[in-house]
BATORLO-78435 format. One line per field, with one value per residue (C-alpha): x, y, z. Coordinates in steps of 0.05 Angstrom, whole numbers, plus 5000, padded with zeros to 4 digits. Example, Ala and Ser with C-alpha at 12.3 -4.5 7.8 and 13.67 -1.06 7.14 Angstrom:
2
c1	(5246 5273)
c2	(4910 4979)
c3	(5156 5143)
***
This chain:
1039
c1	(9296 9243 9252 9197 9235 9299 9267 9234 9302 9330 9273 9287 9359 9334 9352 9303 9297 9269 9258 9269 9253 9295 9348 9350 9366 9389 9387 9420 9443 9518 9554 9495 9517 9568 9608 9566 9501 9525 9540 9470 9440 9479 9459 9385 9381 9343 9291 9285 9275 9224 9186 9185 9168 9108 9088 9085 9072 9024 9083 9098 9039 9003 8928 8906 8838 8823 8770 8746 8675 8652 8579 8551 8618 8636 8694 8724 8699 8748 8764 8721 8662 8670 8663 8600 8570 8583 8550 8490 8481 8480 8426 8382 8342 8400 8400 8459 8504 8459 8490 8431 8437 8385 8398 8354 8350 8323 8316 8298 8310 8315 8292 8312 8382 8386 8362 8411 8468 8451 8448 8517 8547 8517 8538 8608 8619 8608 8605 8537 8511 8536 8503 8534 8530 8558 8611 8633 8622 8657 8622 8632 8612 8565 8562 8497 8475 8435 8394 8361 8362 8295 8286 8219 8185 8136 8095 8087 8050 7984 7972 7906 7876 7895 7944 7994 8019 8092 8098 8062 8106 8169 8143 8124 8193 8227 8181 8197 8272 8269 8230 8283 8340 8310 8305 8332 8381 8386 8458 8439 8397 8418 8419 8448 8435 8367 8347 8282 8259 8209 8174 8156 8145 8161 8230 8237 8257 8289 8335 8339 8400 8415 8467 8494 8563 8586 8588 8612 8644 8651 8702 8655 8601 8650 8665 8591 8574 8631 8612 8538 8555 8600 8550 8489 8527 8547 8480 8442 8483 8474 8548 8576 8600 8660 8688 8754 8744 8764 8828 8803 8740 8729 8729 8800 8820 8787 8825 8890 8880 8870 8933 8977 8956 8986 9053 9107 9065 9008 9055 9090 9026 8991 9054 9053 8981 8991 9046 9011 8944 8969 8929 8890 8826 8765 8718 8725 8683 8651 8596 8531 8462 8431 8456 8486 8434 8449 8453 8486 8441 8457 8406 8442 8439 8491 8508 8550 8601 8646 8719 8735 8786 8835 8841 8843 8901 8937 8927 8956 9015 9032 9025 9075 9123 9120 9124 9056 8987 8924 8893 8944 8933 8858 8860 8907 8858 8799 8834 8855 8783 8758 8810 8787 8714 8727 8781 8826 8898 8894 8849 8834 8799 8781 8805 8783 8834 8815 8850 8865 8940 8944 8927 8882 8836 8821 8765 8730 8665 8672 8684 8758 8755 8787 8794 8858 8859 8900 8920 8945 8975 8960 8994 9057 9025 9055 9061 9019 9080 9095 9023 9023 9089 9062 8999 9042 9087 9028 8986 9045 9060 8986 8979 9040 9003 8933 8919 8901 8826 8798 8774 8844 8870 8815 8829 8904 8892 8840 8792 8727 8667 8610 8539 8535 8596 8646 8713 8775 8746 8678 8694 8714 8750 8751 8786 8771 8812 8774 8732 8750 8709 8641 8585 8530 8504 8489 8477 8423 8428 8403 8423 8445 8444 8457 8400 8421 8370 8354 8370 8436 8467 8516 8565 8605 8582 8613 8646 8677 8680 8728 8731 8766 8722 8733 8715 8757 8739 8670 8662 8604 8595 8554 8526 8484 8418 8407 8468 8472 8427 8435 8455 8512 8539 8534 8572 8625 8636 8645 8695 8733 8737 8761 8812 8841 8848 8883 8931 8949 8958 9016 9039 9092 9041 9025 8961 8937 8908 8885 8813 8755 8713 8716 8720 8647 8623 8664 8635 8566 8581 8606 8544 8586 8557 8597 8585 8624 8678 8730 8771 8774 8838 8851 8874 8945 8954 8965 8904 8863 8887 8872 8803 8787 8812 8762 8706 8720 8719 8681 8698 8772 8822 8879 8876 8861 8919 8936 8973 8957 8993 8974 8994 9008 8998 8939 8921 8897 8843 8828 8900 8907 8843 8865 8931 8895 8852 8913 8946 8883 8873 8946 8941 8886 8892 8869 8803 8791 8731 8737 8674 8658 8640 8602 8612 8655 8697 8726 8766 8729 8735 8765 8794 8742 8773 8729 8733 8778 8753 8727 8754 8730 8743 8708 8725 8704 8707 8717 8748 8687 8692 8719 8762 8780 8811 8858 8879 8806 8791 8848 8832 8759 8776 8834 8818 8753 8731 8716 8652 8651 8576 8544 8493 8542 8610 8665 8713 8781 8820 8793 8819 8798 8814 8796 8801 8821 8837 8856 8929 8918 8894 8892 8899 8883 8891 8859 8860 8849 8916 8895 8907 8974 9032 9080 9126 9067 9046 9113 9102 9031 9047 9114 9083 9024 9068 9118 9065 9027 9089 9107 9037 9036 9103 9075 9013 9054 9097 9062 9115 9099 9061 8993 9003 9061 9016 8988 9014 9063 9120 9085 9105 9063 9081 9076 9017 9053 9008 8973 9042 9058 8994 9019 9086 9052 9010 9073 9113 9066 9070 9112 9139 9208 9179 9136 9193 9238 9189 9166 9238 9249 9186 9188 9211 9172 9118 9071 9092 9047 9048 9008 8979 8979 8936 8896 8866 8816 8850 8903 8970 9020 9087 9149 9218 9275 9344 9397 9442 9503 9466 9443 9514 9543 9489 9504 9579 9564 9521 9577 9625 9576 9560 9486 9433 9399 9335 9368 9397 9331 9296 9347 9345 9268 9269 9316 9267 9207 9243 9256 9184 9150 9201 9201 9221 9226 9239 9185 9169 9155 9123 9166 9140 9181 9175 9160 9176 9207 9258 9230 9175 9213 9173 9107 9040 9000 8998 9066 9084 9089 9093 9148 9163 9229 9250 9278 9321 9316 9388 9414 9388 9429 9473 9536 9515 9550 9512 9541 9508 9440 9457 9491 9432 9385 9431 9434 9358 9352 9399 9363 9294 9316 9269 9220 9185 9118 9092 9018 8990 8941 8999 9035 8975 8979 9053 9054 9011 8967 8978 8937 8988 9032 9091 9104 9163 9166 9225 9209 9238 9189 9189 9176 9179 9159 9178 9116 9117 9179 9150 9171 9107 9101 9076 9036 9033 8981 8995 8940 8918 8938 8887 8919 8990 9047 9079 9150 9159 9223 9218 9279 9266 9326 9384 9343 9314 9244 9220 9148 9110 9036 8993 8925 8925 8883 8938 9004 9037 9104 9135 9184 9195 9224 9269 9292 9306 9346 9387 9402 9421 9469 9503 9509 9540 9585 9616 9580 9598 9555 9479 9489 9528 9469 9432 9359 9330 9326 9357 9292 9283 9356 9347 9288 9329 9386 9336 9307 9377 9396 9336 9333 9371 9361 9383 9332 9327 9308 9264 9237 9235 9159 9150 9159 9112 9059 9068 9058 8996 8966 8987 8967 8921 8892 8959 8975 9027 9029 9014 9014 8984 8914 8912 8926 8930 8934 8975 8915 8898 8971 8980 8917 8938 9009 8981 8935 8994 9039 8986 8976 9051 9055 8997 9034 9093 9140 9185 9234 9291)
c2	(8653 8699 8731 8687 8625 8651 8666 8597 8565 8602 8579 8506 8517 8542 8614 8665 8736 8794 8866 8920 8986 8983 8937 8864 8816 8745 8686 8623 8556 8549 8531 8544 8612 8595 8650 8640 8645 8708 8739 8720 8752 8816 8820 8805 8849 8907 8860 8822 8887 8911 8845 8839 8912 8904 8839 8868 8942 8943 8938 9011 9033 9001 9000 9032 9052 9122 9134 9108 9127 9117 9134 9191 9209 9208 9168 9160 9103 9053 9056 8994 9024 9089 9049 9013 9077 9111 9054 9059 9133 9115 9062 9072 9008 8960 8899 8866 8878 8843 8783 8739 8672 8622 8573 8514 8501 8433 8414 8451 8526 8578 8639 8688 8659 8667 8739 8756 8724 8769 8829 8814 8807 8872 8908 8878 8899 8973 8964 8930 8993 9038 9083 9129 9203 9247 9299 9337 9277 9229 9176 9177 9126 9142 9091 9087 9066 9002 8986 8922 8878 8852 8785 8783 8715 8693 8631 8592 8535 8573 8626 8664 8615 8555 8502 8492 8424 8408 8423 8489 8510 8494 8534 8593 8591 8595 8652 8691 8678 8705 8765 8779 8773 8830 8876 8945 8975 9051 9065 9128 9088 9036 8978 8950 8880 8846 8782 8744 8676 8632 8579 8516 8473 8469 8442 8467 8539 8579 8636 8691 8737 8792 8846 8897 8882 8950 8924 8852 8802 8727 8722 8761 8708 8658 8704 8716 8642 8623 8678 8660 8588 8607 8657 8611 8555 8601 8636 8570 8546 8614 8630 8699 8724 8681 8724 8761 8836 8865 8905 8950 8965 8971 9046 9042 9001 9051 9108 9070 9051 9124 9144 9087 9081 9145 9172 9122 9063 9081 9098 9031 8992 9030 9030 8955 8952 9006 8964 8897 8918 8965 8953 8896 8878 8915 8857 8781 8762 8698 8669 8683 8654 8723 8792 8832 8880 8954 8959 8905 8859 8814 8758 8693 8618 8567 8499 8449 8399 8350 8337 8267 8250 8218 8280 8324 8283 8290 8366 8370 8325 8369 8431 8402 8384 8454 8489 8519 8511 8475 8545 8565 8502 8507 8581 8566 8514 8561 8618 8571 8548 8620 8637 8580 8599 8672 8657 8707 8703 8755 8735 8774 8743 8775 8738 8758 8769 8772 8838 8818 8812 8840 8793 8844 8846 8772 8771 8833 8835 8886 8898 8880 8837 8863 8835 8831 8821 8761 8772 8712 8712 8651 8674 8639 8571 8559 8489 8470 8477 8546 8568 8545 8580 8644 8642 8626 8687 8732 8713 8720 8789 8807 8785 8827 8888 8869 8930 8979 8987 8972 9043 9072 9023 9041 9115 9105 9066 9116 9058 9079 9052 9019 9007 8937 8904 8909 8939 8897 8830 8801 8733 8714 8655 8638 8580 8555 8506 8450 8478 8445 8487 8482 8493 8442 8438 8488 8476 8426 8385 8441 8421 8477 8470 8524 8528 8544 8588 8579 8650 8686 8753 8747 8804 8777 8745 8681 8662 8595 8574 8516 8485 8426 8369 8299 8272 8319 8390 8419 8468 8516 8560 8621 8654 8713 8684 8743 8720 8644 8583 8528 8476 8522 8527 8452 8440 8491 8454 8388 8422 8450 8381 8350 8405 8398 8323 8333 8384 8340 8278 8310 8377 8384 8388 8453 8489 8515 8450 8420 8400 8419 8362 8287 8248 8229 8300 8325 8272 8293 8367 8350 8307 8251 8188 8136 8085 8129 8162 8128 8184 8259 8300 8375 8418 8443 8518 8520 8477 8523 8584 8550 8530 8601 8626 8580 8603 8676 8665 8602 8611 8617 8576 8595 8528 8483 8443 8376 8339 8302 8248 8228 8154 8118 8045 7999 8015 7960 8001 7951 7949 8025 8034 7984 8021 8087 8055 8022 8090 8123 8069 8077 8153 8180 8250 8222 8202 8267 8311 8379 8390 8455 8461 8523 8512 8570 8528 8481 8491 8519 8454 8384 8331 8275 8211 8164 8088 8047 8038 8109 8142 8194 8163 8169 8132 8164 8135 8190 8143 8150 8226 8256 8308 8315 8377 8344 8409 8429 8361 8372 8444 8434 8380 8413 8487 8487 8511 8466 8470 8459 8467 8411 8397 8402 8382 8370 8312 8340 8287 8267 8216 8215 8163 8183 8136 8173 8110 8037 8057 8129 8145 8207 8204 8266 8278 8341 8363 8420 8445 8423 8351 8355 8398 8391 8340 8297 8294 8264 8210 8198 8190 8153 8102 8086 8079 8035 7988 7988 7969 7915 7885 7889 7851 7799 7793 7776 7726 7659 7623 7660 7622 7657 7654 7702 7755 7778 7849 7843 7865 7928 7997 8027 8095 8102 8145 8200 8260 8252 8252 8316 8348 8336 8366 8427 8437 8434 8483 8531 8603 8587 8643 8637 8636 8697 8735 8719 8742 8802 8826 8809 8844 8906 8952 8926 8963 8944 8956 8970 8974 9022 8984 9026 8980 8932 8869 8824 8757 8712 8720 8663 8669 8626 8618 8567 8592 8569 8511 8557 8606 8551 8522 8591 8603 8539 8555 8624 8594 8546 8604 8645 8584 8590 8547 8564 8573 8629 8659 8664 8691 8747 8769 8767 8815 8861 8864 8876 8935 8962 8953 8980 9035 9012 9065 9017 8944 8898 8824 8770 8704 8643 8573 8525 8450 8449 8375 8353 8298 8231 8262 8276 8226 8233 8251 8311 8387 8403 8466 8532 8605 8645 8719 8738 8808 8850 8902 8967 8989 8928 8959 9023 9034 9028 8962 8898 8846 8792 8825 8807 8733 8734 8770 8718 8663 8693 8699 8626 8607 8649 8621 8550 8519 8577 8558 8541 8612 8616 8662 8688 8711 8739 8782 8811 8828 8853 8911 8886 8914 8913 8868 8811 8776 8701 8658 8583 8539 8466 8404 8367 8307 8336 8268 8200 8134 8090 8021 8040 8104 8174 8211 8285 8303 8367 8401 8453 8503 8545 8608 8675 8729 8783 8757 8759 8691 8677 8602 8565 8493 8450 8397 8354 8404 8462 8522 8538 8605 8628 8690 8687 8747 8778 8832 8878 8882 8877 8879 8847 8891 8836 8815 8746 8771 8827 8774 8733 8794 8814 8743 8738 8802 8777 8710 8746 8784 8851 8871 8932 8941 9007 8972 8927 8946 8939 8963 8908 8914 8936 8992 9012 9017 9064 9108 9111 9127 9184 9208 9210 9253 9326 9372 9447 9503 9529 9594 9557 9505 9524 9469 9470 9460 9383 9379 9420 9378 9315 9344 9356 9289 9246 9287 9227 9193 9190 9243 9245 9194 9217 9170 9154 9216 9213 9270 9262 9309 9352 9364 9377 9426 9465 9470 9491 9546 9573 9576 9610 9663 9677 9687 9733 9775 9780 9811 9752 9757 9709 9760)
c3	(5083 5113 5181 5210 5187 5217 5285 5283 5271 5330 5374 5355 5379 5446 5431 5459 5434 5474 5455 5507 5475 5412 5443 5425 5482 5465 5512 5485 5513 5521 5457 5410 5386 5333 5297 5235 5275 5310 5242 5217 5279 5267 5194 5210 5272 5240 5212 5278 5317 5266 5269 5345 5352 5307 5341 5411 5403 5463 5511 5497 5540 5599 5604 5669 5698 5678 5730 5797 5780 5708 5718 5676 5646 5573 5548 5479 5437 5408 5334 5322 5360 5320 5255 5278 5305 5239 5201 5247 5230 5157 5165 5226 5215 5206 5251 5217 5277 5327 5363 5382 5419 5441 5498 5512 5587 5607 5680 5744 5733 5788 5750 5805 5808 5732 5736 5791 5751 5692 5738 5766 5697 5672 5735 5729 5656 5648 5572 5580 5613 5558 5506 5456 5442 5388 5402 5340 5295 5342 5383 5458 5511 5569 5626 5664 5733 5739 5802 5780 5717 5696 5661 5624 5622 5567 5580 5516 5548 5541 5488 5486 5536 5493 5515 5459 5434 5435 5361 5369 5428 5388 5329 5374 5407 5339 5319 5383 5374 5303 5328 5381 5333 5291 5351 5334 5384 5384 5403 5439 5488 5538 5549 5486 5511 5516 5553 5553 5580 5543 5584 5546 5607 5681 5666 5594 5577 5521 5541 5488 5493 5442 5444 5394 5366 5390 5462 5449 5403 5396 5451 5496 5487 5516 5575 5585 5587 5634 5683 5677 5695 5754 5781 5773 5808 5866 5875 5870 5930 5966 5958 5943 5876 5859 5803 5810 5803 5736 5733 5677 5639 5564 5569 5596 5535 5487 5520 5518 5445 5426 5463 5438 5365 5339 5316 5299 5322 5276 5218 5224 5226 5171 5128 5127 5103 5050 5020 5030 5000 4945 4881 4913 4875 4901 4888 4887 4826 4851 4807 4842 4831 4830 4812 4869 4899 4891 4967 5007 5046 5105 5100 5113 5124 5144 5116 5155 5128 5164 5146 5169 5222 5173 5129 5191 5218 5151 5153 5223 5203 5143 5186 5236 5180 5150 5217 5200 5230 5207 5202 5149 5108 5110 5093 5035 5008 5017 4980 4925 4916 4915 4862 4819 4827 4813 4760 4795 4817 4871 4929 4992 5052 5118 5180 5250 5305 5378 5392 5463 5464 5535 5592 5628 5567 5565 5618 5589 5550 5494 5421 5412 5351 5288 5218 5178 5104 5081 5009 4970 4900 4858 4794 4773 4787 4856 4884 4944 4988 4960 4970 5043 5055 5024 5068 5129 5119 5101 5162 5210 5183 5185 5257 5275 5247 5271 5314 5259 5252 5184 5175 5183 5131 5082 5091 5082 5018 4995 4981 4949 4988 4951 4976 4945 4978 5034 5014 5002 5026 5012 5041 5111 5144 5218 5251 5321 5362 5397 5453 5519 5568 5535 5584 5577 5648 5703 5777 5797 5734 5688 5617 5570 5494 5442 5393 5323 5289 5216 5196 5210 5193 5136 5143 5084 5019 5046 5112 5126 5199 5211 5281 5310 5334 5360 5291 5248 5228 5227 5170 5169 5107 5120 5058 5035 5011 4965 4925 4931 4930 4981 4929 4906 4976 4988 4924 4945 5010 4973 4927 4987 5018 4953 4942 5012 5002 4935 4965 5023 4980 4941 4969 4914 4858 4824 4844 4777 4752 4818 4805 4849 4823 4825 4759 4766 4778 4719 4673 4696 4683 4613 4601 4575 4545 4582 4527 4479 4522 4564 4595 4607 4604 4614 4557 4554 4557 4482 4468 4512 4473 4407 4431 4453 4385 4350 4396 4383 4308 4289 4215 4225 4186 4231 4265 4205 4177 4147 4092 4029 3987 3917 3911 3846 3860 3870 3942 3988 4020 4075 4100 4095 4134 4187 4196 4203 4257 4291 4295 4321 4374 4397 4407 4453 4424 4357 4388 4427 4426 4459 4501 4534 4608 4631 4706 4731 4778 4725 4661 4602 4563 4566 4521 4522 4495 4456 4461 4415 4345 4338 4275 4225 4156 4090 4026 3961 3890 3837 3786 3740 3739 3675 3709 3782 3810 3860 3893 3902 3934 3982 3998 4013 4064 4099 4093 4131 4200 4260 4301 4376 4381 4421 4366 4308 4337 4285 4290 4303 4264 4196 4145 4072 4019 3948 3888 3826 3785 3799 3810 3830 3901 3944 4020 4060 4134 4163 4235 4282 4309 4379 4357 4322 4303 4244 4277 4296 4222 4205 4258 4234 4161 4172 4219 4174 4112 4147 4173 4108 4068 4119 4115 4039 4038 4086 4044 3983 4020 4013 4054 4119 4172 4182 4257 4250 4220 4287 4279 4337 4292 4270 4294 4349 4378 4454 4476 4516 4508 4575 4606 4569 4596 4666 4647 4618 4680 4722 4680 4646 4670 4730 4773 4742 4672 4682 4716 4656 4604 4643 4643 4570 4546 4589 4532 4473 4435 4378 4306 4246 4171 4128 4068 4004 3961 4006 3977 4012 4006 4035 3999 3999 3964 3964 3935 3941 3958 3909 3928 3929 3974 4021 4027 4041 4093 4130 4129 4157 4213 4233 4238 4279 4322 4308 4275 4210 4250 4289 4225 4189 4250 4260 4187 4189 4248 4209 4151 4196 4226 4156 4132 4195 4212 4284 4336 4395 4412 4384 4383 4334 4353 4342 4336 4379 4384 4459 4466 4532 4536 4511 4470 4405 4365 4403 4374 4396 4399 4429 4393 4430 4412 4445 4436 4404 4421 4364 4398 4360 4373 4335 4270 4275 4215 4256 4289 4270 4230 4275 4336 4306 4309 4377 4408 4379 4404 4474 4477 4459 4515 4567 4551 4563 4614 4605 4541 4573 4568 4551 4498 4551 4594 4533 4517 4588 4582 4510 4487 4430 4360 4297 4263 4287 4257 4263 4247 4237 4218 4203 4172 4128 4082 4014 3982 4010 3979 3981 3950 3910 3882 3904 3922 3936 4006 4008 4076 4089 4145 4177 4144 4172 4186 4229 4225 4175 4176 4152 4142 4128 4106 4101 4048 4035 4031 4005 4042 4019 4046 4046 4066 4084 4100 4090 4037 4080 4132 4095 4027 4014 3960 3942 4014 3998 3942 3988 4043 3993 3972 4044 4061 4003 4026 4097 4079 4030 4089 4098 4169 4187 4182 4146 4090 4073 4010 4033 3967 3914 3844 3811 3861 3853 3778 3787 3834 3783 3728 3768 3785 3711 3691 3667 3714 3719 3766 3816 3776 3713 3748 3817 3868 3872 3797 3796 3854 3817 3754 3794 3827 3758 3729 3790 3835 3872 3886 3961 3979 4055 4109 4181 4232 4208 4163 4088 4037 3961 3917 3900 3973 3991 3933 3951 4024 4005 3959 4014 4063 4010 3995 4069 4078 4017 4043 4109 4073 4064 4002 3970 3977)
***
């Protein structure tokens, strides 16, 4: 439980906490403080003191007036003012920090009363009479005397002697307002506020007000308007100034801030931000409609969107339930949307804070506002509830450390500034509670309306303003027009609305696969022909990785697989075809196309399910051909790449029926791995054969009533893959999963193998272990309490270590079934790839052989519940190597009885390109082991025979790794032959002589390999001779 949660729980019990200096005072109702609660308070006291101390640091120093006469004197600027002043020195024509406002005044206006009201406000707030000077690189404030405030009036009813129409007056008013908003304020000159009145009629005026941000903020506008209303009301009735004198001025605050924000206070606040923003991304990579300009611009527009009252009520209800606020929920949704748009898991957003924690600051006009960076982590696929809780804790902590100016944080983090974007956060979010004191009428029935100008200043790339209204939430998205088009912003607002609704509808769902789009919008983005497609499903993480693999290498055969059966009976083609169609109709994955979507805010591709009856099937008659190469027919149909190009899209599931003779047929099923795995093939073939035989038996039974032949007794597998997709979305790359694998993989490094005689082809070899060996192996596994799958994997790792001479822990990729409960016999791509860590210390000579298997067994136990680990995440946690090693253990039907005949089933696994694959097939009681690799990357040197030899030694009882004979009998014979050769003393036969003879006999034979460097015997001999001669010349002698 976080400290915020603990304090919240105390508050609900009526317990109040107060910090006096560093002492914690506790006030609790009688009987509430149980012994257990007292113990919790004691253990949490340091954290409580730290939290409350950070939350109310201003109490350490009181703001007091620093002068009775401010005129003509210099005062320190605040940190925020210093930053704006510095920016103004860098760009002397920048008007981005202007704060323009236009008020439409309709009704009888007393212009002198209005002028006097302005004069009183400007006289009351010294900051509005301030300019800035430089003192040794630091900005200082100078407060000036004002005798009278002038309010210029421009009559727009007549221009150049011409009376303007209503439309012309409106257009001219807009033009004048736009002109005023671009007014350049020189900070060395006062005033830094400008007012002007436009007359459109006797009872129709526009009031233009503009001030520089260095003397005001959004809160100040509210103060200004309230005081203007009160003063106008009083002066219109000939009453005196009704406003309470100010206790302090902004200059007092600036002085106090400089005194207070130093030493321990500053260290504590800055320390939090250094930790919170360490290694934060410098830029949020949102997809823009135009390239980012080399120098940041501030041209902006705003688009409005309404969130309805029903959804707003749901947001508030969830906030109440979670002890959070609507602000936190709406910010969480906004950051989640940004993360999906940018395809980033680390999202920083700037949030404004008023900076007026002290009561005496509330009535002041001035630049108090500060921005805090709310950093949210989306990795680990948090649930909606987890995301909201994270944002809640982060915002509370940020607000407790809100007093540090942005510049100090940037300096502490040593953030590099860039001309093209703001540091740390390029997106802002501001939330406003419902305004209850809105001023819409002044004295005498003068109506006041705020006029929204078309153009605004966009200080961020994007800023979302959310405000409570009677009808829900008003959302205004401000955007930089040099980056985004209007239609992109309108779409983003729709996506935000849809995402919020999805989050609220089920807060327990995981965030990673929450869609930004409606089904209709997604179908439109995918350009689906509704007459052909009936549904759209996301890809699983594995399918996505397989799809990307095919895109990276369109000619790859790494994802092409299938099976073939040569049948020796007179096939009823119609029934076989109907059963293929029945199976296809029963399984949506069999009718799936994978269609790419280029929109940045959705997944890269989707499973688009075709309507029933869609099947890829061709029937070929080769019975008239003299000779048919059956294996070639199979290979050309299974071993081929798949295209995902829109104009030439391949079917992902393909059936072929080939007639070789009247009673000799060949059935081939070829798919992309995204459709099926090995277990699914068994279900596919088994279901079709069972139904085919049943229908053939029914067809031959003349006694059966035809009405009974409706197919209701035929086997139909439940279609569960869509359910599995939801499971995958829930589980894949969860926080617990990533934490587990991050810990498991922290010590691994890539391994490599230096090929001596590379060949440019796929090599596939296989052997069958003897029955005696297989039985001994199973007995050994039972004694070790492991499965044969664990056994083969552990010995495979041992051999990889021997071949690659590994110096550190390394990994091999293991294929696992990945099927949750209830999906054992389901159809689809369920398989997963999980790392298996081969710990280097287990291969020491003194290590026990049994430790290999127990380590593998323990790893398997630990990974339970953490199998959904995407290849993409694996690539981030494991340093890539030139060569990878894969392991697969499967049960497969080698023989299928069809219509009373045992037929061989040929399974075709995907080719390997940059992997070495060790495959174990269990067919009946036999272990068939295979090794597949590309000859350019590996050479086996009797790998399978060596594996068989090591396995025989292990099951025979060899206990230590060092006792295993890794070399095979042939290699051992060569060693013995060399050992039995001619032997001479050193005097008779110098040690270098055999080397020289070998250099003459085989000068081009490789002698030395070091890293990427190779020397043959001729090069090595020449180098050795040069070194020897140099040593002799230097005086070295043998004696």
